[in-house]
All heavy atoms as an XYZ file, in Angstrom:
608
protein
N       0.838     -1.161      0.005
C       0.038     -0.001     -0.016
C       0.927      1.227     -0.006
O       1.883      1.285      0.693
C      -0.907     -0.020      1.239
C      -1.934      1.057      1.232
S      -3.088      0.947      2.578
C      -4.145     -0.297      1.917
N       0.561      2.224     -0.721
C       1.346      3.450     -0.862
C       0.532      4.582     -0.240
O      -0.674      4.770     -0.500
C       1.625      3.757     -2.300
C       2.483      4.958     -2.479
C       2.843      5.194     -3.984
O       3.216      4.232     -4.609
O       2.760      6.322     -4.355
N       1.198      5.391      0.575
C       0.620      6.565      1.191
C       1.239      7.808      0.638
O       2.501      7.848      0.439
C       0.785      6.565      2.706
C       0.055      5.444      3.411
C       0.715      4.257      3.656
C      -1.284      5.563      3.751
C       0.041      3.160      4.286
C      -1.926      4.478      4.400
C      -1.281      3.362      4.659
O      -1.893      2.321      5.288
N       0.466      8.831      0.394
C       1.001     10.118     -0.120
C       0.561     11.218      0.768
O      -0.568     11.278      1.184
C       0.543     10.376     -1.571
C       1.075      9.390     -2.557
C       0.631      9.742     -3.953
C       1.198      8.729     -4.939
N       0.856      9.050     -6.345
N       1.561     12.061      1.169
C       1.292     13.188      2.021
C       1.815     14.435      1.325
O       3.019     14.767      1.465
C       1.931     12.997      3.392
C       1.410     11.807      4.105
C       2.159     10.635      4.179
C       0.192     11.805      4.749
C       1.727      9.500      4.826
C      -0.242     10.670      5.429
C       0.504      9.520      5.460
N       1.005     15.101      0.518
C       1.514     16.315     -0.197
C       2.002     17.373      0.724
O       1.437     17.606      1.801
C       0.321     16.752     -0.998
C      -0.819     15.803     -0.751
C      -0.383     14.851      0.320
N       3.072     18.020      0.356
C       3.651     19.100      1.145
C       3.672     20.360      0.304
O       3.862     20.317     -0.889
C       5.036     18.764      1.518
C       5.264     17.463      2.237
C       4.814     17.577      3.686
O       5.104     18.540      4.339
N       4.145     16.542      4.136
N       3.462     21.525      0.919
C       3.576     22.798      0.223
C       5.019     23.125     -0.095
O       5.342     23.720     -1.080
C       2.922     23.916      1.021
C       1.428     23.819      1.232
C       0.890     24.949      2.120
C       0.684     23.811     -0.140
N       5.912     22.740      0.791
C       7.324     22.924      0.550
C       8.065     21.589      0.772
O       7.611     20.735      1.492
C       7.928     23.953      1.596
O       7.698     23.486      2.912
C       7.296     25.338      1.398
N       9.142     21.428      0.101
C       9.931     20.176      0.159
C      10.792     20.228      1.435
O      11.477     21.149      1.659
C      10.812     20.056     -1.074
O      10.025     20.086     -2.212
C      11.617     18.767     -1.025
N      10.725     19.169      2.279
C      11.613     19.090      3.453
C      13.072     19.071      3.036
O      13.429     18.508      2.020
C      11.204     17.767      4.112
C       9.915     17.379      3.538
C       9.843     17.993      2.196
N      13.916     19.665      3.858
C      15.337     19.643      3.581
C      15.963     18.381      4.180
O      17.112     18.067      3.911
C      16.083     20.873      4.116
O      15.786     21.026      5.503
C      15.585     22.166      3.426
N      15.256     17.709      5.002
C      15.769     16.465      5.620
C      14.630     15.605      6.132
O      13.535     16.064      6.362
N      14.897     14.320      6.288
C      14.005     13.386      6.889
C      14.704     12.585      7.979
O      15.895     12.327      7.924
C      13.511     12.356      5.866
C      12.696     12.868      4.709
C      12.405     11.781      3.724
C      11.355     13.484      5.198
N      14.009     12.348      9.061
C      14.526     11.523     10.162
C      13.570     10.438     10.477
O      12.380     10.650     10.421
C      14.933     12.415     11.389
O      15.656     11.624     12.326
C      13.748     13.075     12.005
N      14.069      9.265     10.844
C      13.215      8.094     11.056
C      13.280      7.662     12.534
O      14.330      7.721     13.145
C      13.655      6.962     10.161
C      12.861      5.738     10.226
C      13.381      4.720      9.271
N      14.672      4.225      9.635
C      14.895      3.120     10.310
N      13.893      2.403     10.724
N      16.099      2.756     10.653
N      12.152      7.251     13.019
C      12.088      6.708     14.396
C      11.202      5.499     14.317
O      10.013      5.605     14.070
C      11.537      7.729     15.346
S      11.262      7.072     17.009
N      11.768      4.317     14.499
C      11.037      3.049     14.418
C      10.335      3.014     13.080
O      10.941      2.929     12.072
C      10.127      2.936     15.633
O       9.493      1.664     15.624
N       9.017      3.054     13.094
C       8.218      3.002     11.839
C       7.743      4.401     11.390
O       7.093      4.520     10.382
C       7.036      2.087     12.010
C       7.372      0.628     12.280
C       6.083     -0.164     12.568
C       8.211      0.017     11.200
N       8.092      5.426     12.146
C       7.631      6.805     11.800
C       8.736      7.581     11.114
O       9.942      7.377     11.384
C       7.214      7.495     13.043
N       8.336      8.441     10.270
C       9.313      9.345      9.541
C       8.829     10.756      9.769
O       7.636     11.067      9.651
C       9.330      9.001      8.016
C       9.932      7.597      7.793
C      10.242     10.035      7.297
C       9.882      7.136      6.380
N       9.784     11.620     10.111
C       9.463     13.047     10.334
C      10.316     13.877      9.349
O      11.428     13.543      9.026
C       9.868     13.427     11.796
C       9.154     12.619     12.836
C       9.708     11.484     13.340
C       7.864     13.024     13.277
C       9.042     10.690     14.282
C       7.193     12.229     14.185
C       7.773     11.069     14.729
O       7.090     10.328     15.657
N       9.719     14.961      8.938
C      10.388     15.853      8.045
C      10.821     17.122      8.782
O      10.191     17.482      9.801
N      11.840     17.767      8.261
C      12.184     19.090      8.859
C      12.747     19.965      7.741
O      13.212     19.537      6.711
C      13.177     18.935     10.024
C      14.521     18.292      9.660
C      15.618     19.075      9.324
C      14.664     16.897      9.712
C      16.835     18.454      9.032
C      15.928     16.318      9.455
C      16.969     17.107      9.081
O      18.164     16.503      8.804
N      12.613     21.259      8.017
C      13.209     22.279      7.129
C      14.029     23.232      7.966
O      14.351     22.917      9.113
C      12.159     22.985      6.304
C      11.057     23.608      7.105
O      11.319     23.992      8.289
O       9.944     23.800      6.592
N      14.311     24.430      7.493
C      15.166     25.342      8.188
C      14.562     25.872      9.541
O      15.306     26.327     10.407
C      15.451     26.570      7.378
C      16.395     26.224      6.187
O      17.048     25.111      6.238
O      16.475     27.003      5.248
N      13.242     25.750      9.683
C      12.621     26.387     10.866
C      11.611     25.461     11.593
O      10.963     25.927     12.541
C      11.934     27.702     10.469
C      12.826     28.647      9.778
N      13.815     29.300     10.458
C      12.966     29.033      8.506
C      14.542     30.105      9.615
N      13.949     29.897      8.399
N      11.385     24.237     11.147
C      10.445     23.409     11.819
C      10.684     21.929     11.625
O      11.269     21.466     10.673
C       9.030     23.754     11.303
O       8.897     23.489      9.944
N      10.123     21.146     12.612
C      10.065     19.681     12.544
C       8.596     19.300     12.462
O       7.786     19.869     13.186
C      10.698     19.054     13.786
C      10.531     17.569     14.028
C      11.313     16.788     12.938
C      10.996     17.197     15.398
N       8.224     18.384     11.577
C       6.791     18.051     11.350
C       6.616     16.622     10.991
O       7.523     15.910     10.577
C       6.278     18.947     10.276
C       7.094     19.083      9.050
C       7.049     18.190      7.989
C       8.017     20.136      8.957
C       7.865     18.331      6.887
C       8.830     20.295      7.850
C       8.763     19.364      6.809
N       5.417     16.152     11.186
C       5.045     14.784     10.796
C       4.745     14.737      9.280
O       4.785     15.771      8.631
C       3.720     14.325     11.501
O       2.643     15.104     11.010
C       3.831     14.462     13.014
N       4.575     13.534      8.767
C       4.284     13.367      7.337
C       3.004     14.109      6.874
O       2.865     14.483      5.729
C       4.238     11.895      6.954
S       5.822     11.067      6.947
N       2.138     14.292      7.855
C       0.881     15.033      7.558
C       1.054     16.525      7.766
O       0.069     17.229      7.840
C      -0.257     14.445      8.371
C      -0.596     13.078      7.999
C      -1.711     12.494      8.874
N      -1.838     11.092      8.601
C      -2.921     10.515      8.084
N      -3.935     11.272      7.781
N      -2.978      9.247      7.923
N       2.299     16.977      7.946
C       2.634     18.360      8.161
C       2.105     18.975      9.469
O       1.909     20.154      9.617
C       2.161     19.202      6.966
C       2.839     20.553      6.818
C       4.318     20.466      6.530
C       4.876     21.885      6.253
N       6.294     21.919      6.178
N       1.912     18.090     10.504
C       1.569     18.604     11.827
C       2.851     18.971     12.479
O       3.772     18.151     12.623
C       0.785     17.484     12.571
C      -0.473     17.103     12.010
C      -1.054     15.834     12.567
O      -0.376     15.144     13.353
O      -2.243     15.523     12.183
N       2.978     20.238     12.962
C       4.221     20.693     13.566
C       4.478     20.014     14.918
O       3.586     19.875     15.705
C       4.035     22.178     13.691
C       2.569     22.366     13.765
C       1.964     21.242     12.938
N       5.744     19.638     15.072
C       6.208     19.166     16.355
C       7.065     20.227     17.040
O       7.074     20.306     18.264
C       7.065     17.859     16.202
C       6.312     16.654     15.646
C       7.252     15.515     15.429
C       5.262     16.200     16.639
N       7.796     20.965     16.271
C       8.656     22.013     16.794
C       8.754     23.104     15.737
O       9.054     22.850     14.611
C      10.034     21.410     17.108
S      11.248     22.645     17.560
N       8.461     24.340     16.112
C       8.624     25.495     15.213
C       9.549     26.527     15.825
O       9.343     26.942     16.981
C       7.236     26.074     14.903
C       6.297     25.142     14.116
C       5.003     25.758     13.822
O       4.302     26.153     14.783
O       4.620     25.804     12.664
N      10.532     26.910     15.088
C      11.470     27.913     15.506
C      11.139     29.241     14.865
O      10.497     29.299     13.815
C      12.900     27.545     15.080
C      13.368     26.160     15.545
C      14.771     25.879     15.107
C      13.334     26.031     17.092
N      11.603     30.341     15.450
C      11.375     31.626     14.832
C      12.199     31.807     13.573
O      13.072     31.015     13.246
N      11.844     32.814     12.810
C      12.534     33.017     11.505
C      14.031     33.341     11.684
O      14.846     33.088     10.764
C      11.885     34.104     10.709
C      10.497     33.683     10.238
C       9.898     34.715      9.303
C       8.565     34.205      8.819
N       7.991     35.046      7.789
N      14.358     33.834     12.867
C      15.796     34.173     13.029
C      16.648     32.937     13.507
O      17.843     32.963     13.569
C      15.913     35.265     14.107
C      15.439     36.598     13.627
C      15.622     37.682     14.622
C      15.085     38.966     14.167
N      15.294     40.064     15.096
N      15.934     31.864     13.834
C      16.598     30.622     14.286
C      16.634     29.648     13.137
O      15.784     29.577     12.313
C      15.872     29.985     15.465
C      15.750     30.905     16.657
O      16.576     31.811     16.809
N      14.717     30.785     17.425
N      17.684     28.823     13.086
C      17.919     27.895     12.016
C      18.026     26.505     12.567
O      18.846     26.246     13.478
C      19.152     28.254     11.211
C      19.512     27.409     10.004
C      18.404     27.572      8.959
C      20.826     27.839      9.436
N      17.153     25.581     12.173
C      17.195     24.180     12.567
C      18.284     23.483     11.783
O      18.211     23.418     10.536
C      15.861     23.534     12.345
C      15.615     22.162     13.039
C      14.138     22.001     13.325
C      16.119     21.043     12.156
N      19.273     22.965     12.511
C      20.424     22.364     11.853
C      20.283     20.834     11.688
O      20.652     20.229     10.673
C      21.733     22.704     12.588
C      22.065     24.173     12.756
C      23.288     24.338     13.595
C      22.281     24.789     11.357
N      19.789     20.166     12.740
C      19.675     18.720     12.712
C      18.634     18.241     13.744
O      18.353     19.003     14.699
C      20.992     18.091     12.987
C      21.115     16.620     12.606
O      20.157     16.114     11.906
O      22.081     15.971     12.939
N      18.130     17.074     13.538
C      17.165     16.466     14.491
C      17.558     15.004     14.704
O      17.983     14.316     13.766
C      15.738     16.431     13.906
C      14.771     15.734     14.791
C      15.256     17.872     13.620
N      17.546     14.584     15.964
C      17.738     13.174     16.315
C      16.626     12.730     17.229
O      16.278     13.429     18.167
C      19.086     12.987     17.012
O      20.128     13.433     16.126
C      19.345     11.537     17.366
N      16.038     11.546     16.911
C      14.913     11.067     17.730
C      15.401      9.869     18.472
O      16.078      8.958     17.963
C      13.745     10.688     16.802
C      13.193     11.979     16.107
C      12.608     10.036     17.618
C      12.050     11.744     15.150
N      15.064      9.839     19.789
C      15.395      8.687     20.663
C      14.754      7.471     20.044
O      13.597      7.485     19.647
C      14.802      8.993     22.042
C      15.094      7.954     23.059
O      15.197      6.762     22.736
N      15.230      8.371     24.309
N      15.518      6.331     19.934
C      14.920      5.097     19.364
C      13.640      4.598     20.051
O      12.851      3.948     19.440
C      16.054      4.090     19.555
C      17.298      4.898     19.642
C      16.887      6.191     20.309
N      13.429      4.981     21.292
C      12.226      4.579     21.979
C      11.044      5.417     21.527
O       9.888      5.068     21.767
C      12.417      4.709     23.499
O      12.497      6.040     23.858
N      11.337      6.540     20.853
C      10.234      7.435     20.371
C       9.701      8.337     21.441
O       8.688      8.993     21.207
N      10.355      8.432     22.565
C       9.836      9.222     23.681
C      10.206     10.734     23.515
O       9.371     11.637     23.760
C      10.372      8.763     25.023
C       9.809      7.331     25.293
C      10.020      9.675     26.143
C      10.430      6.631     26.424
N      11.401     10.974     23.059
C      11.810     12.389     22.956
C      12.718     12.597     21.727
O      13.184     11.630     21.088
C      12.457     12.913     24.230
C      13.499     11.972     24.731
O      14.141     11.249     23.975
N      13.713     11.965     26.041
N      13.033     13.802     21.415
C      13.940     14.144     20.303
C      14.757     15.386     20.635
O      14.396     16.158     21.533
C      13.129     14.339     19.018
C      12.068     15.447     19.093
C      12.365     16.741     18.644
C      10.820     15.191     19.548
C      11.404     17.714     18.691
C       9.814     16.181     19.562
C      10.145     17.456     19.144
O       9.153     18.413     19.228
N      15.848     15.484     19.960
C      16.757     16.618     20.198
C      16.810     17.447     18.890
O      16.994     16.871     17.807
C      18.175     16.121     20.535
C      18.163     15.371     21.863
C      19.165     17.292     20.598
C      19.405     14.703     22.206
N      16.696     18.770     19.030
C      16.789     19.653     17.888
C      18.090     20.476     18.082
O      18.252     21.063     19.164
C      15.571     20.608     17.844
C      15.800     21.687     16.783
C      14.318     19.812     17.535
N      18.914     20.461     17.088
C      20.145     21.283     17.123
C      19.824     22.482     16.251
O      19.414     22.417     15.101
C      21.353     20.517     16.557
C      21.585     19.267     17.425
C      22.537     21.443     16.536
C      22.666     18.383     16.874
N      19.979     23.668     16.914
C      19.590     24.861     16.197
C      20.668     25.954     16.340
O      21.516     25.892     17.223
C      18.238     25.391     16.734
C      18.254     25.704     18.209
C      16.882     26.083     18.703
C      16.919     26.248     20.222
N      15.607     26.589     20.732
N      20.575     26.928     15.455
C      21.472     28.030     15.510
C      20.642     29.287     15.796
O      19.676     29.595     15.073
C      22.179     28.207     14.177
C      23.163     29.364     14.145
C      23.955     29.352     12.876
C      25.069     30.369     12.983
N      25.997     30.244     11.851
N      20.946     29.944     16.910
C      20.313     31.220     17.302
C      21.368     32.319     17.302
O      22.335     32.196     18.021
C      19.705     31.123     18.696
C      18.603     30.080     18.802
C      18.071     30.010     20.242
O      18.681     29.296     21.015
O      17.035     30.655     20.458
N      21.151     33.323     16.468
C      22.146     34.346     16.289
C      23.436     33.689     15.831
O      23.459     33.071     14.756
C      22.296     35.214     17.506
C      20.978     35.908     17.851
C      21.103     36.788     19.089
C      19.688     37.388     19.344
N      19.640     38.107     20.559
N      24.515     33.705     16.576
C      25.748     33.017     16.183
C      26.080     31.881     17.125
O      27.246     31.424     17.139
C      26.879     34.029     16.141
C      26.734     35.009     14.962
O      26.205     34.529     13.938
O      27.202     36.100     15.068
N      25.126     31.365     17.911
C      25.342     30.271     18.829
C      24.559     29.073     18.409
O      23.393     29.167     18.030
C      24.953     30.676     20.249
C      25.751     31.781     20.876
C      25.268     31.965     22.281
C      26.055     33.056     22.956
N      25.530     33.269     24.319
N      25.222     27.876     18.499
C      24.493     26.628     18.318
C      24.073     26.093     19.676
O      24.761     26.238     20.646
C      25.388     25.593     17.659
C      25.700     25.952     16.205
O      25.132     26.877     15.637
N      26.514     25.150     15.547
N      22.866     25.463     19.699
C      22.410     24.866     20.935
C      21.594     23.637     20.591
O      21.105     23.435     19.494
C      21.551     25.870     21.760
O      20.372     26.212     21.038
N      21.388     22.764     21.609
C      20.616     21.561     21.452
C      19.515     21.622     22.515
O      19.736     21.943     23.710
C      21.451     20.332     21.651
N      18.277     21.275     22.154
C      17.111     21.296     23.047
C      16.464     19.947     22.945
O      16.234     19.445     21.848
C      16.115     22.417     22.697
O      16.799     23.671     22.644
C      14.992     22.447     23.648
N      16.106     19.362     24.088
C      15.398     18.081     24.168
C      13.956     18.367     24.323
O      13.524     19.128     25.190
C      15.940     17.223     25.312
C      15.169     15.873     25.423
C      17.421     16.938     25.180
N      13.098     17.730     23.450
C      11.687     17.868     23.506
C      11.041     16.483     23.766
O      11.599     15.495     23.442
C      11.105     18.382     22.119
C      11.565     19.770     21.836
C      12.727     20.000     21.093
C      10.734     20.840     22.207
C      13.099     21.285     20.755
C      11.138     22.162     21.883
C      12.306     22.339     21.159
O      12.676     23.648     20.833
N       9.863     16.466     24.378
C       9.120     15.272     24.636
C       8.062     15.130     23.552
O       7.200     16.022     23.371
C       8.492     15.416     26.014
C       7.718     14.201     26.462
O       7.554     13.261     25.683
O       7.323     14.098     27.655
N       8.029     13.962     22.871
C       7.015     13.760     21.800
C       5.626     13.651     22.377
O       4.660     13.941     21.627
C       7.339     12.475     21.033
C       8.280     12.655     19.849
C       8.760     11.320     19.328
C       7.694     13.469     18.774
N       5.508     13.360     23.632
C       4.121     13.265     24.231
C       3.488     14.587     24.443
O       2.270     14.677     24.643
N       4.229     15.675     24.497
C       3.661     16.961     24.764
C       3.869     17.791     23.536
O       4.296     18.820     23.426
C       4.259     17.581     26.031
O       5.673     17.692     25.884
C       3.894     16.852     27.274
């Protein structure tokens, strides 16, 4: 069976967790149905995403002004 989830913009990256796949671009992390999980302001740049193999939380590496930082988020909230 094939599933299609049209996007208005093409993701710049995909990250996989177990059977789920998440997309991300320069300012947000989202599900295949384009439901946002994390949205950054326009001045912040999302550099990378890593999801815990258990699917409980994920880490977003971002650039704010001239500093890089990592933030841990809970997928349940």
